[in-house]
MARKOLMI-523602 format. One record per residue (C-alpha): residue number from 0; x, y, z. Coordinates in Angstrom, 3 decimals, decimal comma. Layout:
<atoms>
ATOM  seq         x         y         z
ATOM  NUM         X         Y         Z
...
</atoms>
This chain:
<atoms>
ATOM  seq         x         y         z
ATOM    0    -5,567   157,979   279,267
ATOM    1    -8,090   157,412   276,482
ATOM    2    -6,596   160,373   274,630
ATOM    3    -3,112   158,925   275,107
ATOM    4    -4,284   155,547   273,812
ATOM    5    -5,835   157,249   270,785
ATOM    6    -2,702   159,308   270,138
ATOM    7    -0,477   156,216   270,209
ATOM    8    -2,888   154,402   267,908
ATOM    9    -2,924   157,239   265,388
ATOM   10     0,734   158,318   265,621
ATOM   11     2,972   155,265   266,122
ATOM   12     5,747   156,863   264,047
ATOM   13     5,909   159,950   266,268
ATOM   14     5,824   157,752   269,365
ATOM   15     8,668   155,616   267,995
ATOM   16    10,952   158,580   267,402
ATOM   17    10,002   160,104   270,763
ATOM   18    11,116   156,856   272,411
ATOM   19    14,325   156,891   270,384
ATOM   20    15,114   160,382   271,623
ATOM   21    14,270   159,332   275,178
ATOM   22    16,697   156,426   274,784
ATOM   23    19,669   158,709   274,044
ATOM   24    20,505   159,657   277,661
ATOM   25    19,788   156,127   278,843
ATOM   26    22,379   154,598   276,502
ATOM   27    24,942   157,411   276,257
ATOM   28    25,326   158,519   279,886
ATOM   29    28,578   157,091   281,299
ATOM   30    29,144   155,171   278,065
ATOM   31    32,863   155,877   278,235
ATOM   32    33,268   155,401   281,981
ATOM   33    34,519   151,816   282,225
ATOM   34    37,869   150,749   280,737
ATOM   35    37,804   148,703   277,550
ATOM   36    36,522   145,185   278,029
ATOM   37    36,941   141,889   276,144
ATOM   38    37,251   142,340   272,361
ATOM   39    36,907   146,123   272,545
ATOM   40    40,629   146,544   273,110
ATOM   41    41,471   144,376   270,104
ATOM   42    39,401   146,559   267,778
ATOM   43    40,863   149,698   269,375
ATOM   44    44,430   148,411   269,073
ATOM   45    44,129   147,701   265,368
ATOM   46    42,562   151,104   264,650
ATOM   47    45,155   152,978   266,719
ATOM   48    48,073   151,190   265,071
ATOM   49    46,648   151,983   261,642
ATOM   50    46,833   155,659   262,546
ATOM   51    50,290   155,389   264,108
ATOM   52    51,727   153,461   261,133
ATOM   53    49,695   155,374   258,505
ATOM   54    48,960   151,987   256,952
ATOM   55    45,232   151,248   256,806
ATOM   56    45,481   148,048   254,778
ATOM   57    47,395   145,802   257,161
ATOM   58    45,895   145,199   260,636
ATOM   59    48,511   144,824   263,374
ATOM   60    48,690   144,577   267,147
ATOM   61    52,029   145,318   268,764
ATOM   62    53,476   145,659   265,283
ATOM   63    52,646   142,013   264,482
ATOM   64    50,186   140,997   261,795
ATOM   65    46,647   140,527   263,044
ATOM   66    44,749   137,988   260,959
ATOM   67    41,550   137,331   262,914
ATOM   68    39,362   139,949   261,214
ATOM   69    39,590   142,052   258,036
ATOM   70    39,761   145,786   258,776
ATOM   71    36,529   147,460   257,589
ATOM   72    35,205   148,058   261,121
ATOM   73    38,641   149,292   262,165
ATOM   74    38,566   151,826   259,324
ATOM   75    35,368   153,281   260,803
ATOM   76    36,865   153,361   264,290
ATOM   77    40,117   154,881   263,031
ATOM   78    38,087   157,510   261,170
ATOM   79    36,261   158,443   264,386
ATOM   80    39,551   158,609   266,272
ATOM   81    41,020   160,913   263,614
ATOM   82    37,947   163,141   263,273
ATOM   83    37,430   163,561   267,007
ATOM   84    41,091   163,661   267,978
ATOM   85    40,139   161,407   270,888
ATOM   86    40,981   157,764   271,594
ATOM   87    38,626   157,514   274,539
ATOM   88    36,398   154,637   275,544
ATOM   89    33,394   156,765   274,576
ATOM   90    34,599   157,169   270,979
ATOM   91    35,585   153,492   270,849
ATOM   92    32,001   152,488   271,659
ATOM   93    30,242   154,862   269,270
ATOM   94    30,508   152,531   266,211
ATOM   95    28,437   150,019   268,188
ATOM   96    25,902   152,290   269,897
ATOM   97    25,036   154,519   266,921
ATOM   98    24,328   151,481   264,687
ATOM   99    22,058   150,145   267,428
ATOM  100    19,817   153,197   266,966
ATOM  101    20,084   152,899   263,176
ATOM  102    19,220   149,202   263,447
ATOM  103    16,019   150,044   265,360
ATOM  104    15,099   152,655   262,732
ATOM  105    15,742   150,134   259,952
ATOM  106    13,451   147,616   261,643
ATOM  107    10,751   150,247   262,041
ATOM  108    10,781   151,283   258,378
ATOM  109    11,099   147,726   257,069
ATOM  110     8,120   146,490   259,092
ATOM  111     6,087   149,602   258,249
ATOM  112     6,732   149,069   254,548
ATOM  113     6,215   145,324   254,319
ATOM  114     3,574   144,677   257,003
ATOM  115     1,772   148,030   256,767
ATOM  116     1,327   147,969   260,541
ATOM  117     3,239   150,710   262,314
ATOM  118     2,210   149,379   265,728
ATOM  119     4,197   146,218   265,030
ATOM  120     7,001   148,362   263,590
ATOM  121     7,116   150,550   266,699
ATOM  122     7,253   147,710   269,211
ATOM  123     9,618   145,555   267,104
ATOM  124    12,113   148,373   266,637
ATOM  125    12,122   149,319   270,298
ATOM  126    12,192   145,718   271,518
ATOM  127    15,404   145,199   269,587
ATOM  128    16,970   147,969   271,686
ATOM  129    15,538   146,934   275,038
ATOM  130    15,781   143,159   274,899
ATOM  131    17,639   141,715   277,861
ATOM  132    20,849   141,092   275,965
ATOM  133    21,046   144,550   274,425
ATOM  134    19,727   146,591   277,329
ATOM  135    22,388   145,731   279,902
ATOM  136    25,324   144,321   277,939
ATOM  137    25,958   144,671   274,208
ATOM  138    24,810   148,298   274,013
ATOM  139    27,630   149,427   276,312
ATOM  140    30,500   147,669   274,523
ATOM  141    32,406   148,637   271,400
ATOM  142    32,119   145,247   269,724
ATOM  143    31,791   144,776   265,994
ATOM  144    28,611   142,713   266,203
ATOM  145    25,870   145,377   266,292
ATOM  146    27,280   147,158   263,236
ATOM  147    27,833   143,859   261,438
ATOM  148    24,354   142,577   262,314
ATOM  149    22,740   145,820   261,158
ATOM  150    24,343   145,476   257,720
ATOM  151    23,327   141,814   257,542
ATOM  152    19,726   142,696   258,437
ATOM  153    19,736   145,353   255,694
ATOM  154    20,863   142,617   253,301
ATOM  155    17,927   140,422   254,375
ATOM  156    15,488   143,279   253,789
ATOM  157    16,982   144,207   250,414
ATOM  158    16,667   140,593   249,271
ATOM  159    12,973   140,546   250,125
ATOM  160    12,349   144,024   248,693
ATOM  161    13,775   143,180   245,284
ATOM  162    12,241   139,701   245,355
ATOM  163     8,796   141,280   245,704
ATOM  164     9,566   143,525   242,734
ATOM  165    11,068   140,566   240,825
ATOM  166    14,191   142,620   240,144
ATOM  167    16,650   139,764   240,269
ATOM  168    19,760   141,657   239,269
ATOM  169    19,257   144,260   242,005
ATOM  170    18,446   141,481   244,495
ATOM  171    21,746   139,730   243,830
ATOM  172    23,842   142,839   243,252
ATOM  173    22,732   144,700   246,403
ATOM  174    22,985   141,705   248,715
ATOM  175    26,398   140,694   247,350
ATOM  176    27,653   144,266   247,700
ATOM  177    26,648   144,205   251,378
ATOM  178    28,194   140,735   251,706
ATOM  179    31,506   142,091   250,426
ATOM  180    31,435   144,812   253,081
ATOM  181    30,417   142,462   255,883
ATOM  182    33,090   139,947   254,813
ATOM  183    35,653   142,721   255,192
ATOM  184    34,232   143,216   258,709
ATOM  185    34,089   139,664   260,005
ATOM  186    35,037   137,108   257,370
ATOM  187    33,343   133,803   256,653
ATOM  188    29,994   134,233   258,490
ATOM  189    28,973   136,720   255,782
ATOM  190    29,279   134,060   253,088
ATOM  191    27,187   131,703   255,222
ATOM  192    24,392   134,246   255,762
ATOM  193    24,309   135,184   252,089
ATOM  194    24,451   131,609   250,829
ATOM  195    21,804   130,133   253,123
ATOM  196    19,416   133,051   252,675
ATOM  197    19,665   133,180   248,888
ATOM  198    19,418   129,406   248,433
ATOM  199    16,431   129,161   250,806
ATOM  200    14,592   131,968   248,995
ATOM  201    15,242   130,471   245,562
ATOM  202    14,135   126,986   246,615
ATOM  203    11,011   128,309   248,331
ATOM  204    10,049   130,498   245,346
ATOM  205    10,822   127,833   242,728
ATOM  206    13,656   129,858   241,229
ATOM  207    16,635   127,653   242,045
ATOM  208    17,799   127,892   238,409
ATOM  209    18,604   131,543   239,024
ATOM  210    21,688   130,404   240,919
ATOM  211    23,155   129,914   237,462
ATOM  212    21,780   133,108   235,955
ATOM  213    24,059   135,858   234,682
ATOM  214    22,621   138,197   237,321
ATOM  215    23,733   135,912   240,136
ATOM  216    27,103   135,039   238,624
ATOM  217    27,950   138,662   237,820
ATOM  218    26,940   139,829   241,300
ATOM  219    28,955   137,055   242,918
ATOM  220    31,994   137,973   240,848
ATOM  221    31,540   141,625   241,810
ATOM  222    31,544   140,612   245,492
ATOM  223    34,677   138,511   244,996
ATOM  224    36,383   141,335   243,103
ATOM  225    35,907   143,727   246,058
ATOM  226    37,228   141,159   248,504
ATOM  227    40,014   140,195   246,104
ATOM  228    41,034   143,833   245,596
ATOM  229    41,515   144,241   249,339
ATOM  230    43,608   141,083   249,675
ATOM  231    45,667   141,939   246,595
ATOM  232    46,498   145,318   248,085
ATOM  233    47,207   143,624   251,417
ATOM  234    49,631   141,225   249,721
ATOM  235    51,739   144,183   248,599
ATOM  236    52,652   144,676   252,272
ATOM  237    52,494   141,095   253,543
ATOM  238    52,456   138,102   251,191
ATOM  239    51,311   135,634   253,870
ATOM  240    47,774   135,386   252,473
ATOM  241    47,622   131,700   253,326
ATOM  242    48,062   132,490   257,007
ATOM  243    45,422   135,228   256,750
ATOM  244    42,856   132,930   255,083
ATOM  245    43,597   130,037   257,441
ATOM  246    43,028   132,271   260,465
ATOM  247    39,773   133,684   259,073
ATOM  248    38,564   130,130   258,432
ATOM  249    39,663   128,994   261,891
ATOM  250    37,837   131,908   263,529
ATOM  251    34,590   130,628   262,000
ATOM  252    35,104   126,898   262,496
ATOM  253    36,595   126,798   265,994
ATOM  254    33,196   127,240   267,699
ATOM  255    31,524   124,258   266,040
ATOM  256    30,706   120,898   267,623
ATOM  257    33,735   119,352   265,905
ATOM  258    35,988   121,228   268,338
ATOM  259    33,895   120,632   271,480
ATOM  260    33,279   117,674   273,762
ATOM  261    30,151   115,593   273,247
ATOM  262    28,789   116,424   276,712
ATOM  263    29,150   120,167   276,164
ATOM  264    27,549   119,866   272,735
ATOM  265    24,510   118,030   274,158
ATOM  266    24,097   120,629   276,922
ATOM  267    24,301   123,407   274,333
ATOM  268    21,718   121,770   272,056
ATOM  269    19,277   121,438   274,945
ATOM  270    19,808   124,898   276,434
ATOM  271    20,129   126,929   273,194
ATOM  272    16,461   127,842   272,564
ATOM  273    15,763   128,678   276,219
ATOM  274    18,928   130,761   276,552
ATOM  275    18,116   132,903   273,540
ATOM  276    14,455   133,280   274,406
ATOM  277    15,773   134,737   277,636
ATOM  278    18,021   137,121   275,729
ATOM  279    15,125   138,577   273,713
ATOM  280    12,883   139,129   276,770
ATOM  281    10,362   140,843   276,953
ATOM  282     9,496   139,822   273,379
ATOM  283     9,505   136,252   274,708
ATOM  284     6,181   136,980   276,424
ATOM  285     4,508   137,176   273,011
ATOM  286     4,978   133,428   272,558
ATOM  287     1,705   133,067   274,483
ATOM  288    -0,106   134,387   271,409
ATOM  289     1,650   132,007   269,005
ATOM  290    -0,578   129,169   270,198
ATOM  291    -3,487   130,586   268,242
ATOM  292    -4,820   128,060   265,735
ATOM  293    -4,310   130,528   262,867
ATOM  294    -0,721   131,442   263,792
ATOM  295     1,058   129,144   261,315
ATOM  296    -1,551   129,752   258,644
ATOM  297    -1,106   133,501   259,143
ATOM  298     2,636   133,182   258,532
ATOM  299     2,106   131,120   255,391
ATOM  300    -0,361   133,668   254,020
ATOM  301     1,897   136,669   254,629
ATOM  302     4,917   136,831   252,323
ATOM  303     6,981   138,985   254,655
ATOM  304     6,384   136,876   257,760
ATOM  305     7,094   133,754   255,743
ATOM  306    10,370   135,232   254,471
ATOM  307    11,408   136,216   258,010
ATOM  308    10,627   132,727   259,294
ATOM  309    12,452   130,966   256,465
ATOM  310    15,476   133,225   256,782
ATOM  311    15,582   132,638   260,535
ATOM  312    15,330   128,865   260,145
ATOM  313    17,856   128,832   257,300
ATOM  314    20,515   130,510   259,437
ATOM  315    19,819   129,612   263,061
ATOM  316    20,727   125,935   262,819
ATOM  317    24,448   126,520   262,323
ATOM  318    24,575   128,412   265,633
ATOM  319    22,395   125,858   267,340
ATOM  320    24,982   123,235   266,378
ATOM  321    27,941   125,380   267,532
ATOM  322    28,517   125,103   271,300
ATOM  323    30,899   128,077   271,447
ATOM  324    28,353   130,459   269,904
ATOM  325    27,980   133,758   271,732
ATOM  326    24,640   135,589   271,847
ATOM  327    25,998   138,665   270,073
ATOM  328    26,610   136,536   266,968
ATOM  329    22,821   136,233   266,548
ATOM  330    21,846   139,903   266,746
ATOM  331    20,860   139,975   263,066
ATOM  332    18,493   137,037   263,628
ATOM  333    16,792   138,289   266,793
ATOM  334    14,691   140,937   264,940
ATOM  335    13,348   138,289   262,554
ATOM  336    11,896   136,405   265,507
ATOM  337    10,826   139,528   267,398
ATOM  338     8,796   140,833   264,434
ATOM  339     6,926   137,526   264,085
ATOM  340     6,164   137,438   267,821
ATOM  341     4,994   141,060   267,983
ATOM  342     2,766   140,485   264,967
ATOM  343     1,215   137,476   266,714
ATOM  344     0,354   139,670   269,701
ATOM  345    -1,439   142,318   267,676
ATOM  346    -3,118   139,776   265,374
ATOM  347    -4,487   137,375   267,994
ATOM  348    -4,685   139,168   271,348
ATOM  349    -8,412   139,846   271,019
ATOM  350    -9,030   136,108   270,629
ATOM  351    -7,225   135,398   273,916
ATOM  352    -8,890   137,797   276,403
ATOM  353    -7,870   135,797   279,470
ATOM  354    -4,289   135,381   278,251
ATOM  355    -4,227   139,071   277,418
ATOM  356    -5,301   139,992   280,937
ATOM  357    -2,668   137,699   282,443
ATOM  358    -0,150   139,189   280,046
ATOM  359    -0,949   142,736   281,123
ATOM  360    -0,862   141,678   284,775
ATOM  361     2,676   140,357   284,242
ATOM  362     3,725   143,718   282,809
ATOM  363     2,241   145,559   285,775
ATOM  364     3,830   143,230   288,343
ATOM  365     7,235   143,664   286,700
ATOM  366     6,770   147,440   286,677
ATOM  367     5,788   147,545   290,347
ATOM  368     8,683   145,318   291,424
ATOM  369    11,152   147,520   289,550
ATOM  370     9,610   150,705   290,973
ATOM  371     9,768   149,637   294,605
ATOM  372    13,346   148,426   294,115
ATOM  373    14,701   151,781   292,906
ATOM  374    15,049   153,400   296,401
ATOM  375    17,427   150,582   297,387
ATOM  376    20,095   152,488   295,443
ATOM  377    20,160   154,958   298,340
ATOM  378    21,432   152,217   300,639
ATOM  379    24,020   150,702   298,304
ATOM  380    26,890   152,929   299,364
ATOM  381    26,908   154,878   296,111
ATOM  382    27,003   158,369   297,635
ATOM  383    30,748   158,712   297,041
ATOM  384    30,654   157,697   293,363
ATOM  385    27,279   159,004   292,156
ATOM  386    26,840   162,784   292,400
ATOM  387    23,388   164,042   293,441
ATOM  388    22,223   160,497   294,100
ATOM  389    19,003   161,476   295,992
ATOM  390    17,834   163,533   293,022
ATOM  391    18,695   160,777   290,533
ATOM  392    16,981   158,098   292,601
ATOM  393    13,900   160,283   292,940
ATOM  394    13,801   160,945   289,196
ATOM  395    14,190   157,260   288,285
ATOM  396    11,577   156,286   290,885
ATOM  397     9,073   158,836   289,560
ATOM  398     9,595   157,748   285,949
ATOM  399     9,141   154,088   286,892
ATOM  400     6,053   154,899   288,963
ATOM  401     4,577   156,924   286,110
ATOM  402     5,231   154,070   283,678
ATOM  403     3,609   151,586   286,065
ATOM  404     0,565   153,866   286,435
ATOM  405     0,217   154,138   282,643
ATOM  406     0,499   150,357   282,277
ATOM  407    -2,354   150,053   284,764
ATOM  408    -4,583   152,698   283,185
ATOM  409    -4,035   152,346   279,432
ATOM  410    -6,396   149,968   277,649
ATOM  411    -4,736   149,266   274,317
ATOM  412    -1,072   150,231   274,328
ATOM  413     0,358   149,080   277,625
ATOM  414     3,622   148,170   275,933
ATOM  415     4,554   151,782   275,297
ATOM  416     4,896   152,677   279,004
ATOM  417     6,566   149,289   279,518
ATOM  418     9,200   150,349   276,967
ATOM  419     9,585   153,638   278,866
ATOM  420    10,015   151,604   282,046
ATOM  421    12,857   149,551   280,555
ATOM  422    14,555   152,640   279,162
ATOM  423    14,367   154,089   282,673
ATOM  424    15,946   150,885   283,987
ATOM  425    18,819   151,452   281,567
ATOM  426    19,083   155,079   282,730
ATOM  427    19,359   153,862   286,320
ATOM  428    21,894   151,253   285,238
ATOM  429    24,023   153,959   283,594
ATOM  430    23,739   156,254   286,608
ATOM  431    24,163   153,767   289,456
ATOM  432    25,624   150,447   288,288
ATOM  433    28,355   151,676   285,952
ATOM  434    29,960   154,020   288,531
ATOM  435    29,754   151,208   291,088
ATOM  436    31,534   148,870   288,681
ATOM  437    34,129   151,530   287,965
ATOM  438    34,858   151,884   291,667
ATOM  439    35,399   148,151   292,080
ATOM  440    36,761   147,123   288,670
ATOM  441    40,224   145,592   288,604
ATOM  442    40,462   146,783   284,996
ATOM  443    40,702   150,397   286,244
ATOM  444    43,877   149,492   288,134
ATOM  445    45,490   147,919   285,075
ATOM  446    44,405   150,821   282,878
ATOM  447    46,188   153,211   285,245
ATOM  448    49,249   150,949   285,354
ATOM  449    49,384   150,897   281,560
ATOM  450    49,065   154,674   281,308
ATOM  451    51,818   155,110   283,897
ATOM  452    54,159   152,809   281,957
ATOM  453    53,299   154,531   278,681
ATOM  454    53,954   158,000   280,035
ATOM  455    57,181   156,915   281,728
ATOM  456    58,534   155,416   278,490
ATOM  457    57,346   158,147   276,113
ATOM  458    59,766   158,823   273,288
ATOM  459    61,736   155,583   273,795
ATOM  460    61,264   152,022   272,511
ATOM  461    58,825   149,832   274,439
ATOM  462    58,892   146,044   274,213
ATOM  463    56,663   143,195   275,346
ATOM  464    59,207   140,588   276,332
ATOM  465    58,495   136,955   275,378
ATOM  466    54,790   137,659   274,926
ATOM  467    52,972   134,303   274,527
ATOM  468    49,515   134,626   276,143
ATOM  469    46,976   131,870   276,254
ATOM  470    43,872   132,663   274,207
ATOM  471    41,697   133,472   277,273
ATOM  472    44,318   136,023   278,398
ATOM  473    44,526   137,919   275,108
ATOM  474    41,768   140,469   275,882
ATOM  475    43,569   141,413   279,115
ATOM  476    46,909   141,831   277,365
ATOM  477    45,346   143,730   274,483
ATOM  478    43,962   146,253   276,974
ATOM  479    47,455   146,860   278,299
ATOM  480    48,812   147,334   274,790
ATOM  481    46,108   149,826   273,829
ATOM  482    46,484   152,038   276,890
ATOM  483    50,294   151,954   276,687
ATOM  484    50,224   152,913   273,007
ATOM  485    47,551   155,538   273,540
ATOM  486    49,566   157,281   276,245
ATOM  487    52,802   157,096   274,199
ATOM  488    51,187   157,619   270,765
ATOM  489    53,744   155,195   269,389
ATOM  490    53,662   151,467   268,803
ATOM  491    55,043   148,810   271,105
ATOM  492    56,858   145,722   269,844
ATOM  493    56,922   142,048   270,801
ATOM  494    60,445   140,638   271,221
ATOM  495    62,079   137,392   272,258
ATOM  496    65,446   138,967   273,209
ATOM  497    66,247   141,735   275,669
ATOM  498    69,351   143,227   274,062
ATOM  499    67,974   146,461   272,573
ATOM  500    67,903   149,627   274,696
ATOM  501    64,444   150,656   275,888
ATOM  502    61,633   149,692   278,246
ATOM  503    60,475   146,099   278,673
ATOM  504    57,204   144,813   280,095
ATOM  505    57,149   141,222   281,324
ATOM  506    54,190   139,221   282,594
ATOM  507    55,690   136,251   284,381
ATOM  508    59,493   136,456   284,142
ATOM  509    62,590   138,595   284,583
ATOM  510    64,939   139,825   281,875
ATOM  511    68,129   137,900   281,295
ATOM  512    70,172   140,953   280,353
ATOM  513    72,474   141,824   283,314
ATOM  514    72,158   145,515   282,394
ATOM  515    68,405   145,426   282,877
ATOM  516    67,099   147,524   285,752
ATOM  517    63,763   146,705   287,369
ATOM  518    61,911   150,013   287,544
ATOM  519    58,725   148,796   289,163
ATOM  520    56,787   145,625   289,934
ATOM  521    53,012   145,901   289,575
ATOM  522    50,041   143,771   290,510
ATOM  523    49,284   140,820   288,287
ATOM  524    52,978   139,869   288,144
ATOM  525    53,708   142,741   285,741
ATOM  526    57,234   144,128   285,779
ATOM  527    58,708   147,112   283,995
ATOM  528    62,408   146,995   283,166
ATOM  529    64,752   149,402   281,461
ATOM  530    67,814   148,487   279,425
ATOM  531    70,239   151,352   278,766
</atoms>
């Protein structure tokens, strides 16, 4: 164990990449098992319809203009669909999962470069991947947010890098170039991140006049020219730019306190810090070491930590004041806090020997509780859905037990086996929980219904009749559209009338056309008609 401690101390980079490789099976096994969920189907729909229409400039769903997000992320997804020849759930989720690994690598190299402490870099990079929010939720969904947050974090790091070198043109140019790309991913939040970060840095450094410098103005114009070029090209196909801009603005403003009741706003304000500290667990445990009397002074004396703190504070408040904020919107800010907390642990742990012992005891207790819980999977009725379950349970149990033993025996680097423990938890989650969800998920039924309807109607027009879903129902309906279009490899269409020959899907009504024939009624009040 002393040799292992010494090896970790001397080779944190090798340990980091070993852990990354160990994370691959944990995050990729059964990644494509569950049907698309929530916003995944919306991204998949837009990408699929780009391919079907051969028009990559104008996002559509069901042939109707989709204004909520610009299409950069959909271009990446459409590219993966085209290159792989597959429109599977696995491919749909790759643009989220691969950037998660790249995000961790970016954190590692940024912290190594600016803090010169690869121990902090190792733990910070891995803790981004294994925090509670990422470990069991965001990492298994094909949402835009991990990719978007990774680019935004790169922008933060580029700003600090060129600020340290006092290369103002490159600072503005690089960050505005990334802002143009992220705007074409998600719209207005990119302008907010760029604006608050740049203004905070310039005020803090006494360079506010550089807002009016040619370097800043030219870079800003370059950013606008990229965005403007996209919308100009878009207008050649659809001149409703006002509707596009209004929707992008509404997507950003609808989650603020102005659109929420006072009671809900107050509850959000009170719960916000505790909720998100829960999301970044186990990094939350490091808060114990932030009570050191030199903690704040240490941040002020370290340019990088000060920049991280200022950037975090400059951007977090808008989400704190927005009751409809979702945790995945803050993924670019979580690493800023995690790095500061991990640094506090390594800087001040020797001054808190009792706290450190309690801290390590917490890690060991968690490890033991997880280890003894693993065999329960044998009694969860998973034998029919998990092949070779005794072997898998035994392997997960042994890995957890080994990690717990290393936590107990190691003197200096107990967090490394704790990271292994959490990666093993994710492996068990992928092996046991995801198949169990698949067996019980209602979404599997509706996926199969959609595929059946798509195959039955192949080669003929398919219509969604009087399609007016409430906003909470849109993800469900978008799933149906994607699977129908994927099985037909042709677009569906939304219609108000039922006069054209073809197949019609209704959600809560019958067709009025007397020639309409009901082919089948499905669960969820879905009906498939045919009009000759």
